[in-house]
VOBA-1610 file (N, C-alpha, C; in pm, whole numbers, padded with zeros to 5 digits, always signed):
BEGIN
Unk-17471+03636-03829Unk-17397+03674-03707Unk-17491+03747-03613Unk-17485+03719-03483Unk-17573+03786-03388Unk-17549+03937-03387Unk-17653+04009-03347Unk-17641+04154-03339Unk-17539+04194-03234Unk-17468+04302-03259Unk-17371+04353-03162Unk-17407+04496-03126Unk-17379+04534-03002Unk-17405+04670-02956Unk-17328+04694-02829Unk-17315+04820-02792Unk-17252+04852-02664Unk-17351+04920-02571Unk-17481+04922-02610Unk-17582+04990-02532Unk-17638+04898-02426Unk-17631+04939-02300Unk-17682+04859-02190Unk-17776+04940-02103Unk-17825+05051-02153Unk-17912+05136-02072Unk-18050+05074-02056Unk-18119+05114-01948Unk-18256+05072-01921Unk-18270+04923-01900Unk-18165+04858-01856Unk-18170+04716-01823Unk-18147+04700-01675Unk-18241+04635-01609Unk-18227+04614-01465Unk-18118+04511-01439Unk-18033+04541-01342Unk-17920+04451-01314Unk-17928+04396-01174Unk-17944+04261-01159Unk-17928+04199-01028Unk-17781+04199-00990Unk-17749+04233-00865Unk-17608+04249-00831Unk-17576+04182-00698Unk-17454+04133-00689Unk-17399+04093-00560Unk-17381+04218-00475Unk-17389+04203-00345Unk-17362+04314-00255Unk-17214+04315-00220Unk-17145+04424-00253Unk-17003+04434-00222Unk-16961+04580-00231Unk-16876+04626-00141Unk-16832+04765-00147Unk-16745+04795-00267Unk-16693+04692-00334Unk-16605+04713-00448Unk-16678+04697-00581Unk-16813+04696-00578Unk-16888+04676-00701Unk-16861+04787-00802Unk-16840+04749-00927Unk-16821+04843-01036Unk-16949+04851-01117Unk-16989+04971-01158Unk-17113+04989-01230Unk-17102+04934-01372Unk-17218+04924-01439Unk-17223+04860-01570Unk-17165+04944-01683Unk-17116+05064-01655Unk-17050+05139-01762Unk-16916+05074-01798Unk-16878+04970-01724Unk-16758+04894-01757Unk-16789+04770-01843Unk-16916+04754-01884Unk-16958+04634-01956Unk-17006+04670-02096Unk-16966+04589-02195Unk-17013+04605-02332Unk-17076+04474-02379Unk-17186+04484-02451Unk-17247+04367-02513Unk-17173+04334-02642Unk-17123+04213-02653Unk-17047+04172-02772Unk-17133+04095-02872Unk-17193+03985-02826Unk-17273+03899-02913Unk-17402+03862-02840Unk-17515+03894-02898Unk-17644+03857-02839Unk-17678+03716-02885Unk-17622+03618-02815Unk-17630+03479-02857Unk-17760+03410-02816Unk-17826+03462-02710Unk-17945+03395-02656Unk-17915+03250-02619Unk-17796+03226-02568Unk-17754+03089-02535Unk-17838+03033-02420Unk-17878+02909-02433Unk-17944+02842-02322Unk-17847+02831-02204Unk-17725+02787-02236Unk-17622+02774-02132Unk-17486+02803-02195Unk-17455+02933-02208Unk-17327+02973-02264Unk-17213+02934-02170Unk-17104+02882-02226Unk-16993+02831-02144Unk-16869+02812-02230Unk-16765+02752-02165Unk-16649+02699-02235Unk-16564+02800-02309Unk-16549+02923-02260Unk-16470+03023-02331Unk-16322+02984-02334Unk-16261+03000-02451Unk-16118+02971-02467Unk-16060+03062-02575Unk-15945+03125-02545Unk-15876+03212-02642Unk-15767+03134-02713Unk-15778+03126-02845Unk-15680+03060-02930Unk-15599+03168-03001Unk-15486+03205-02942Unk-15407+03317-02994Unk-15351+03290-03132Unk-15320+03165-03164Unk-15259+03132-03292Unk-15351+03163-03409Unk-15482+03165-03385Unk-15578+03193-03491Unk-15663+03318-03462Unk-15629+03391-03355Unk-15703+03512-03315Unk-15850+03482-03288Unk-15880+03363-03235Unk-16018+03319-03221Unk-16057+03296-03076Unk-16173+03348-03041Unk-16236+03317-02913Unk-16340+03209-02939Unk-16327+03097-02866Unk-16421+02986-02881Unk-16518+02983-02763Unk-16636+02930-02787Unk-16733+02912-02682Unk-16839+02811-02723Unk-16926+02776-02629Unk-17031+02678-02656Unk-17162+02722-02593Unk-17271+02665-02642Unk-17400+02666-02576Unk-17428+02520-02542Unk-17412+02486-02415Unk-17416+02344-02375Unk-17548+02279-02415Unk-17659+02335-02368Unk-17789+02274-02396Unk-17835+02301-02539Unk-17786+02409-02599Unk-17816+02436-02739Unk-17734+02351-02835Unk-17637+02274-02780Unk-17552+02183-02858Unk-17480+02258-02970Unk-17430+02374-02937Unk-17367+02460-03036Unk-17224+02495-02996Unk-17136+02493-03095Unk-16998+02542-03081Unk-16986+02667-03168Unk-16920+02771-03116Unk-16900+02891-03197Unk-16758+02942-03184Unk-16717+03021-03281Unk-16588+03090-03274Unk-16604+03231-03330Unk-16528+03322-03270Unk-16534+03464-03308Unk-16391+03510-03330Unk-16361+03550-03452Unk-16228+03601-03484Unk-16222+03748-03446Unk-16143+03780-03343Unk-16137+03917-03294Unk-16065+04011-03389Unk-15988+03952-03481Unk-15915+04035-03577Unk-16005+04075-03694Unk-16081+03980-03746Unk-16166+04008-03862Unk-16312+04032-03826Unk-16348+04003-03700Unk-16485+04015-03650Unk-16579+03910-03710Unk-16526+03810-03780Unk-16612+03705-03835Unk-16655+03609-03725Unk-16778+03561-03736Unk-16837+03473-03634Unk-16900+03355-03705Unk-16874+03233-03651Unk-16931+03111-03708Unk-16980+03022-03596Unk-17080+02939-03628Unk-17130+02844-03529Unk-17166+02713-03598Unk-17166+02606-03518Unk-17198+02473-03568Unk-17287+02401-03467Unk-17380+02321-03520Unk-17466+02239-03435Unk-17407+02100-03421Unk-17402+02050-03297Unk-17353+01914-03272Unk-17469+01824-03232Unk-17444+01696-03234Unk-17548+01598-03204Unk-17563+01572-03054Unk-17470+01625-02974Unk-17474+01605-02830Unk-17450+01738-02759Unk-17488+01743-02631Unk-17448+01857-02549Unk-17295+01868-02550Unk-17245+01989-02551Unk-17101+02012-02556Unk-17063+02111-02447Unk-16973+02072-02359Unk-16936+02154-02244Unk-16826+02254-02273Unk-16738+02222-02370Unk-16622+02307-02398Unk-16553+02261-02524Unk-16465+02347-02575Unk-16383+02315-02691Unk-16243+02368-02666Unk-16142+02287-02699Unk-16002+02326-02687Unk-15929+02293-02816Unk-15850+02386-02872Unk-15770+02353-02990Unk-15654+02261-02951Unk-15620+02173-03042Unk-15506+02084-03021Unk-15378+02156-03062Unk-15273+02137-02984Unk-15145+02202-03013Unk-15088+02155-03146Unk-15038+02249-03225Unk-14964+02217-03345Unk-15042+02151-03456Unk-15172+02170-03459Unk-15251+02104-03563Unk-15380+02177-03592Unk-15466+02110-03667Unk-15593+02169-03709Unk-15712+02098-03648Unk-15689+02034-03534Unk-15799+01963-03469Unk-15845+02034-03342Unk-15967+02000-03303Unk-16028+02050-03180Unk-16065+01932-03092Unk-16059+01954-02961Unk-16105+01856-02865Unk-16234+01907-02804Unk-16338+01823-02806Unk-16466+01857-02745Unk-16487+01778-02617Unk-16551+01843-02520Unk-16605+01771-02405Unk-16754+01753-02427Unk-16795+01634-02469Unk-16932+01608-02508Unk-17010+01538-02397Unk-17137+01511-02425Unk-17222+01442-02328Unk-17158+01309-02285Unk-17109+01232-02380Unk-17058+01099-02348Unk-16908+01094-02322Unk-16836+01200-02356Unk-16692+01194-02334Unk-16615+01287-02425Unk-16491+01249-02457Unk-16398+01333-02531Unk-16398+01295-02679Unk-16400+01395-02767Unk-16401+01370-02911Unk-16312+01470-02982Unk-16261+01431-03099Unk-16176+01516-03183Unk-16247+01549-03313Unk-16226+01673-03360Unk-16284+01717-03486Unk-16186+01809-03557Unk-16204+01827-03686Unk-16125+01923-03761Unk-16173+02064-03731Unk-16080+02156-03722Unk-16111+02295-03686Unk-16219+02355-03775Unk-16214+02327-03905Unk-16309+02389-03997Unk-16427+02300-04031Unk-16439+02187-03959Unk-16554+02098-03980Unk-16594+02034-03847Unk-16631+02117-03748Unk-16656+02064-03613Unk-16773+01968-03602Unk-16864+01970-03700Unk-16980+01882-03690Unk-16945+01737-03714Unk-16828+01712-03775Unk-16783+01574-03800Unk-16673+01539-03700Unk-16711+01472-03592Unk-16615+01441-03488Unk-16605+01290-03466Unk-16494+01249-03407Unk-16470+01108-03376Unk-16435+01095-03229Unk-16478+00987-03169Unk-16454+00967-03026Unk-16305+00943-02999Unk-16256+01012-02897Unk-16123+00984-02843Unk-16135+00892-02722Unk-16233+00923-02638Unk-16260+00837-02521Unk-16406+00857-02479Unk-16486+00754-02495Unk-16627+00760-02452Unk-16632+00721-02304Unk-16660+00820-02223Unk-16650+00804-02078Unk-16780+00755-02015Unk-16894+00796-02071Unk-17024+00768-02007Unk-17114+00684-02096Unk-17062+00576-02146Unk-17141+00486-02230Unk-17253+00426-02145Unk-17378+00439-02191Unk-17491+00383-02120Unk-17529+00459-01995Unk-17473+00579-01974Unk-17505+00662-01857Unk-17555+00798-01906Unk-17677+00799-01956Unk-17730+00915-02026Unk-17744+01038-01936Unk-17750+01021-01805Unk-17768+01135-01715Unk-17639+01214-01695Unk-17524+01152-01722Unk-17396+01215-01693Unk-17343+01288-01816Unk-17263+01392-01792Unk-17196+01462-01902Unk-17075+01539-01850Unk-16982+01569-01942Unk-16870+01657-01910Unk-16921+01802-01905Unk-16854+01885-01823Unk-16907+02018-01799Unk-16808+02131-01821Unk-16684+02121-01777Unk-16589+02232-01789Unk-16448+02175-01784Unk-16352+02243-01847Unk-16217+02186-01855Unk-16113+02292-01885Unk-15987+02259-01853Unk-15871+02338-01891Unk-15756+02241-01921Unk-15667+02283-02010Unk-15545+02208-02036Unk-15433+02262-01948Unk-15339+02174-01910Unk-15221+02220-01837Unk-15104+02234-01933Unk-14987+02267-01880Unk-14871+02296-01964Unk-14820+02175-02040Unk-14856+02053-01997Unk-14813+01932-02067Unk-14907+01894-02180Unk-15021+01961-02192Unk-15121+01927-02292Unk-15230+01835-02240Unk-15216+01788-02115Unk-15322+01707-02055Unk-15441+01796-02021Unk-15559+01736-02015Unk-15683+01810-01992Unk-15746+01765-01860Unk-15782+01863-01777Unk-15852+01839-01651Unk-15997+01880-01671Unk-16089+01784-01659Unk-16228+01806-01694Unk-16321+01756-01584Unk-16423+01834-01555Unk-16522+01796-01456Unk-16649+01742-01520Unk-16733+01680-01438Unk-16858+01624-01488Unk-16970+01647-01387Unk-17091+01611-01427Unk-17207+01625-01339Unk-17318+01532-01384Unk-17421+01521-01300Unk-17544+01451-01337Unk-17637+01556-01394Unk-17655+01555-01526Unk-17734+01658-01593Unk-17882+01649-01557Unk-17931+01531-01519Unk-18072+01513-01486Unk-18104+01549-01342Unk-18005+01540-01253Unk-18028+01569-01111Unk-17899+01625-01052Unk-17887+01757-01053Unk-17763+01821-01008Unk-17744+01816-00857Unk-17841+01765-00784Unk-17824+01750-00640Unk-17745+01624-00606Unk-17733+01533-00701Unk-17658+01410-00678Unk-17508+01436-00684Unk-17434+01363-00604Unk-17288+01380-00599Unk-17219+01286-00697Unk-17264+01289-00822Unk-17210+01202-00926Unk-17096+01266-01003Unk-17069+01394-00977Unk-16966+01464-01052Unk-16825+01423-01013Unk-16735+01430-01111Unk-16595+01390-01090Unk-16501+01488-01158Unk-16374+01478-01122Unk-16266+01548-01191Unk-16180+01442-01258Unk-16165+01454-01390Unk-16088+01358-01469Unk-15965+01425-01530Unk-15866+01341-01561Unk-15750+01387-01637Unk-15740+01303-01764Unk-15737+01371-01878Unk-15717+01307-02008Unk-15573+01331-02049Unk-15495+01224-02069Unk-15355+01244-02108Unk-15341+01240-02260Unk-15218+01260-02308Unk-15196+01273-02452Unk-15204+01140-02526Unk-15211+01030-02453Unk-15232+00901-02517Unk-15380+00868-02530Unk-15466+00957-02477Unk-15610+00934-02483Unk-15665+00859-02365Unk-15581+00832-02265Unk-15627+00761-02146Unk-15685+00859-02044Unk-15787+00816-01973Unk-15854+00899-01874Unk-15833+00841-01735Unk-15798+00930-01640Unk-15776+00892-01500Unk-15873+00970-01412Unk-15932+00903-01314Unk-16018+00970-01217Unk-15929+01037-01112Unk-15941+01170-01102Unk-15858+01246-01009Unk-15930+01277-00878Unk-16062+01296-00882Unk-16139+01327-00762Unk-16286+01302-00793Unk-16367+01284-00689Unk-16508+01251-00709Unk-16592+01314-00599Unk-16725+01294-00608Unk-16816+01341-00505Unk-16869+01482-00525Unk-16862+01535-00649Unk-16911+01669-00678Unk-17059+01666-00718Unk-17129+01776-00690Unk-17262+01792-00747Unk-17248+01847-00889Unk-17199+01970-00900Unk-17174+02032-01032Unk-17027+02071-01037Unk-16946+01991-01103Unk-16803+02020-01114Unk-16783+02135-01212Unk-16709+02237-01171Unk-16691+02357-01252Unk-16549+02410-01238Unk-16521+02522-01307Unk-16385+02571-01316Unk-16327+02505-01440Unk-16220+02428-01429Unk-16114+02449-01330Unk-16026+02566-01373Unk-15925+02597-01293Unk-15830+02704-01327Unk-15693+02664-01275Unk-15589+02698-01351Unk-15451+02661-01317Unk-15369+02788-01299Unk-15293+02795-01189Unk-15217+02914-01153Unk-15105+02942-01254Unk-15054+03066-01258Unk-14949+03100-01354Unk-14825+03011-01346Unk-14790+02966-01226Unk-14672+02880-01213Unk-14704+02733-01236Unk-14831+02701-01260Unk-14871+02564-01288Unk-14873+02472-01169Unk-14857+02526-01048Unk-14846+02442-00928Unk-14975+02429-00850Unk-15079+02503-00890Unk-15205+02503-00816Unk-15321+02487-00913Unk-15411+02396-00881Unk-15533+02379-00959Unk-15653+02408-00869Unk-15738+02500-00913Unk-15864+02526-00844Unk-15975+02453-00916Unk-16067+02393-00838Unk-16179+02322-00897Unk-16300+02342-00808Unk-16416+02359-00870Unk-16535+02403-00799Unk-16641+02295-00789Unk-16709+02292-00675Unk-16837+02222-00661Unk-16942+02332-00650Unk-17003+02366-00763Unk-17095+02479-00764Unk-17214+02458-00672Unk-17267+02336-00669Unk-17383+02308-00586Unk-17358+02331-00439Unk-17234+02314-00396Unk-17196+02336-00256Unk-17136+02474-00235Unk-17136+02558-00338Unk-17083+02695-00333Unk-16936+02697-00289Unk-16860+02595-00326Unk-16725+02579-00273Unk-16624+02562-00385Unk-16514+02637-00375Unk-16399+02620-00463Unk-16289+02551-00384Unk-16235+02443-00439Unk-16127+02368-00374Unk-15994+02399-00442Unk-15887+02385-00367Unk-15751+02399-00420Unk-15679+02265-00411Unk-15599+02237-00512Unk-15516+02117-00516Unk-15373+02157-00549Unk-15277+02086-00496Unk-15139+02097-00543Unk-15128+02015-00670Unk-15085+02079-00778Unk-15080+02014-00909Unk-14937+01982-00947Unk-14915+01858-00987Unk-14789+01816-01048Unk-14822+01773-01190Unk-14812+01868-01283Unk-14855+01841-01420Unk-14772+01732-01487Unk-14641+01729-01459Unk-14556+01627-01522Unk-14592+01488-01474Unk-14622+01475-01346Unk-14662+01345-01293Unk-14808+01314-01322Unk-14886+01419-01355Unk-15027+01400-01383Unk-15111+01378-01260Unk-15075+01443-01149Unk-15145+01419-01023Unk-15187+01550-00957Unk-15291+01540-00875Unk-15330+01647-00784Unk-15332+01589-00643Unk-15302+01674-00544Unk-15293+01627-00405Unk-15329+01741-00311Unk-15341+01705-00182Unk-15364+01803-00076Unk-15488+01888-00102Unk-15602+01823-00125Unk-15727+01895-00148Unk-15767+01973-00024Unk-15800+02101-00044Unk-15845+02184+00067Unk-15946+02287+00015Unk-16028+02338+00106Unk-16125+02441+00069Unk-16051+02572+00044Unk-16073+02631-00073Unk-16013+02760-00106Unk-16106+02876-00071Unk-16234+02860-00106Unk-16331+02964-00074Unk-16473+02908-00079Unk-16558+02953+00015Unk-16699+02919+00016Unk-16779+03045-00010Unk-16872+03042-00105Unk-16955+03156-00137Unk-17076+03163-00044Unk-17121+03283-00013Unk-17243+03302+00063Unk-17363+03291-00032Unk-17485+03268+00022Unk-17603+03266-00066Unk-17619+03394-00148Unk-17583+03509-00090Unk-17593+03635-00162Unk-17496+03643-00279Unk-17389+03567-00271Unk-17289+03568-00379Unk-17321+03468-00489Unk-17429+03394-00475Unk-17465+03297-00577Unk-17376+03173-00572Unk-17354+03115-00689Unk-17278+02990-00700Unk-17154+03014-00786Unk-17036+02977-00738Unk-16916+02992-00821Unk-16925+02904-00945Unk-16893+02961-01059Unk-16902+02888-01186Unk-16765+02886-01252Unk-16756+02924-01380Unk-16627+02922-01448Unk-16532+03026-01391Unk-16402+03002-01409Unk-16302+03094-01352Unk-16172+03085-01429Unk-16085+03183-01404Unk-15952+03182-01465Unk-15858+03266-01379Unk-15730+03238-01390Unk-15626+03321-01328Unk-15588+03434-01423Unk-15542+03545-01366Unk-15480+03648-01448Unk-15328+03642-01431Unk-15256+03729-01503Unk-15110+03723-01503Unk-15050+03760-01369Unk-15126+03826-01282Unk-15078+03864-01150Unk-15107+03757-01045Unk-15165+03646-01087Unk-15193+03537-00995Unk-15323+03551-00919Unk-15408+03644-00960Unk-15540+03659-00899Unk-15642+03577-00977Unk-15756+03551-00914Unk-15856+03461-00971Unk-15984+03538-01002Unk-16033+03523-01124Unk-16160+03581-01166Unk-16265+03470-01168Unk-16379+03495-01103Unk-16483+03392-01089Unk-16617+03448-01136Unk-16691+03369-01214Unk-16828+03403-01253Unk-16924+03359-01143Unk-17021+03444-01110Unk-17119+03416-01005Unk-17253+03378-01069Unk-17282+03249-01077Unk-17413+03204-01126Unk-17521+03246-01025Unk-17628+03309-01076Unk-17740+03346-00991Unk-17724+03479-00921Unk-17611+03546-00933Unk-17587+03671-00860Unk-17549+03788-00950Unk-17538+03767-01080Unk-17521+03878-01172Unk-17391+03954-01165Unk-17280+03884-01142Unk-17153+03955-01134Unk-17037+03860-01155Unk-16918+03919-01169Unk-16792+03846-01164Unk-16707+03911-01056Unk-16613+03834-01000Unk-16526+03887-00894Unk-16381+03852-00921Unk-16293+03939-00871Unk-16150+03912-00873Unk-16103+03895-00729Unk-16035+03782-00703Unk-15986+03750-00570Unk-15835+03736-00571Unk-15773+03765-00457Unk-15632+03733-00440Unk-15615+03582-00429Unk-15493+03537-00435Unk-15468+03393-00421Unk-15509+03343-00283Unk-15519+03432-00186Unk-15566+03396-00052Unk-15717+03403-00039Unk-15787+03439-00147Unk-15932+03442-00145Unk-15993+03575-00103Unk-15913+03681-00088Unk-15966+03811-00050Unk-16024+03881-00173Unk-16141+03942-00157Unk-16207+04011-00266Unk-16135+04141-00301Unk-16101+04157-00430Unk-16038+04278-00479Unk-16135+04367-00557Unk-16222+04302-00634Unk-16310+04378-00723Unk-16431+04293-00758Unk-16544+04360-00775Unk-16667+04291-00816Unk-16734+04376-00922Unk-16772+04314-01033Unk-16826+04385-01149Unk-16965+04332-01181Unk-17063+04421-01187Unk-17202+04383-01215Unk-17223+04358-01363Unk-17314+04264-01393Unk-17360+04240-01529Unk-17512+04251-01531Unk-17571+04270-01650Unk-17716+04288-01658Unk-17794+04157-01666Unk-17733+04049-01622Unk-17795+03916-01623Unk-17756+03843-01495Unk-17840+03753-01449Unk-17808+03681-01325Unk-17720+03558-01349Unk-17747+03485-01459Unk-17680+03356-01479Unk-17547+03378-01551Unk-17446+03416-01475Unk-17312+03443-01529Unk-17230+03314-01519Unk-17167+03273-01629Unk-17115+03137-01635Unk-16964+03123-01648Unk-16896+03214-01718Unk-16754+03191-01745Unk-16684+03323-01774Unk-16552+03325-01753Unk-16468+03441-01777Unk-16343+03396-01852Unk-16295+03483-01942Unk-16178+03445-02023Unk-16109+03569-02075Unk-15977+03578-02055Unk-15897+03685-02115Unk-15862+03647-02258Unk-15862+03748-02346Unk-15837+03723-02487Unk-15775+03846-02551Unk-15750+03837-02680Unk-15689+03946-02755Unk-15538+03935-02760Unk-15474+04002-02855Unk-15328+03993-02870Unk-15252+04029-02744Unk-15305+04125-02667Unk-15239+04165-02543Unk-15293+04096-02420Unk-15387+04003-02440Unk-15453+03933-02329Unk-15510+04032-02227Unk-15559+04146-02279Unk-15611+04250-02193Unk-15761+04275-02214Unk-15827+04182-02285Unk-15971+04190-02303Unk-16035+04075-02223Unk-16134+04106-02143Unk-16196+04008-02055Unk-16340+03984-02099Unk-16369+03861-02140Unk-16501+03825-02189Unk-16575+03740-02086Unk-16708+03754-02087Unk-16794+03688-01988Unk-16914+03627-02061Unk-16941+03499-02036Unk-17057+03433-02096Unk-17170+03423-01995Unk-17290+03394-02046Unk-17407+03389-01960Unk-17508+03288-02013Unk-17621+03274-01942Unk-17718+03170-01976Unk-17860+03219-01954Unk-17954+03144-02013Unk-18097+03169-01996Unk-18166+03063-01910Unk-18103+02948-01893Unk-18165+02842-01814Unk-18184+02888-01670Unk-18292+02842-01608Unk-18321+02880-01471Unk-18398+03010-01459Unk-18433+03072-01572Unk-18506+03197-01572Unk-18646+03176-01629Unk-18748+03231-01562Unk-18884+03221-01615Unk-18913+03342-01703Unk-19035+03351-01753Unk-19069+03458-01848Unk-19055+03597-01787Unk-19088+03608-01657Unk-19073+03738-01591Unk-18926+03776-01578Unk-18842+03676-01543Unk-18698+03702-01535Unk-18643+03748-01669Unk-18683+03677-01775Unk-18630+03709-01907Unk-18678+03845-01957Unk-18796+03886-01915Unk-18844+04019-01952Unk-18755+04127-01892Unk-18702+04102-01772Unk-18612+04197-01708Unk-18468+04178-01746Unk-18437+04065-01813Unk-18300+04036-01853Unk-18297+03997-02001Unk-18328+04089-02091Unk-18333+04054-02233Unk-18199+04011-02291Unk-18090+04038-02220Unk-17957+04000-02269Unk-17908+03868-02209Unk-17993+03799-02135Unk-17952+03669-02080Unk-17908+03577-02194Unk-17795+03510-02174Unk-17739+03423-02277Unk-17641+03492-02370Unk-17615+03620-02348Unk-17524+03696-02435Unk-17378+03681-02390Unk-17288+03725-02477Unk-17146+03736-02446Unk-17114+03883-02423Unk-17047+03911-02311Unk-17013+04048-02273Unk-16861+04064-02266Unk-16818+04191-02265Unk-16678+04223-02242Unk-16666+04324-02129Unk-16572+04299-02039Unk-16536+04397-01936Unk-16439+04494-01999Unk-16476+04621-02004Unk-16399+04719-02080Unk-16269+04761-02013Unk-16265+04754-01881Unk-16145+04800-01811Unk-16105+04698-01704Unk-16053+04582-01745Unk-16014+04482-01645Unk-15894+04525-01563Unk-15814+04619-01617Unk-15698+04674-01544Unk-15595+04567-01509Unk-15592+04461-01582Unk-15491+04356-01568Unk-15490+04274-01695Unk-15395+04186-01708Unk-15387+04098-01825Unk-15404+03954-01781Unk-15441+03870-01878Unk-15464+03730-01849Unk-15347+03642-01885Unk-15370+03513-01878Unk-15272+03413-01916Unk-15306+03357-02054Unk-15207+03312-02130Unk-15238+03250-02260Unk-15326+03127-02242Unk-15421+03111-02333Unk-15503+02990-02331Unk-15420+02871-02376Unk-15405+02772-02290Unk-15320+02657-02323Unk-15395+02558-02411Unk-15334+02515-02522Unk-15397+02413-02605Unk-15382+02276-02542Unk-15460+02182-02588Unk-15447+02044-02539Unk-15357+01965-02635Unk-15315+01846-02590Unk-15237+01758-02676Unk-15097+01813-02706Unk-15042+01773-02823Unk-15106+01688-02924Unk-15120+01543-02877Unk-15226+01480-02926Unk-15256+01345-02881Unk-15182+01242-02966Unk-15117+01151-02898Unk-15037+01048-02964Unk-15120+00922-02974Unk-15195+00913-03083Unk-15290+00803-03100Unk-15243+00705-03207
//
C-alpha cells in the first residue's frame, strides 16, 4: 500500500489567482500513488470503496475507507475509468478500445462489452459517468495527438449498444450530471470550455448544447468535475494547481490550492458524502517540475469542503 501522510509543509504550490483561494492547510495527502495520469474517481457506497485509475499506468485501484485496505491491478490496456454495475459483482471499464466488464475481485480478467475503436489505436475512452437509468455517458480523445478534434461523447445503454451523442472534441472530459438529472455538463479541455446539455435520461438524449463556462489561460484547463448536493459544480484545473466550486450559473464560489499542477478529478465519498477527494498526474512535468512537486500523481483529500456530494451512480445492470 502506498505511504500515507498529512504533512504538506515545504512544498511549493502553483496556484490559480483568485480572491477566494483557500490555503493548503485544507489539504491532506491520502495515497502517494505516483500516478502517471490519475483519474476516474468513483465512490461505491455499497462496498465503502473509492475507485480510481492510472490511465497511462494501466492500473485500476480501490481503497476501502472503512478498513483502509488498498488494492491495485494491472490491465493490458489504458483504462480511463471504472464503474460498479448495479446489483452485482461486476465492474465496467472504459478501456483504450472500448467498454469491458470484469468481476469486482478479479479486474485483470475482463471481457469486451463493446469494442468501439477496433483498428484505431490512437483513440481511447477518457472519462465517464452513469445516469439514473444506468446508462453511461463517456468521452473520448485522440491519445496520440490531443490537438485533433477526434473526441466524442457516447452513450452506452443497458443492452450494450453505443450511440454517438456529440463530436468534435479535442480532449473530452467531465462529464457531470446535476442533482435533478436534467443537466449534463461535458468538457472540451483543449478548448478550455465546459458545455451544458439538456439531458433526458429516460429517452437517452442530450439537446440544446451551449457554452457553460470558458476558462482563462491562468485558470488552466477544466478536467474532471462533479456536482454537489446543493447543485454547485466542483472542477479540477489541469495545469493550474487547484480545484474550484462554481454556482450553476458559473460564478466562482471557492478555489482551493493543491501542491501539484496537474489536477485531474474530484469526487465526494464516505458514508456522509462529506469527504472530497482529488486525483492528480505526473505527465506533462519535466524533472525540474517534479523536483518542486514530489507529490505529483498522488490522491488528496479536501479536509473542509463545507458541503456534501451526490451518491455515485452505478451503471447497468446490463441486459446481455
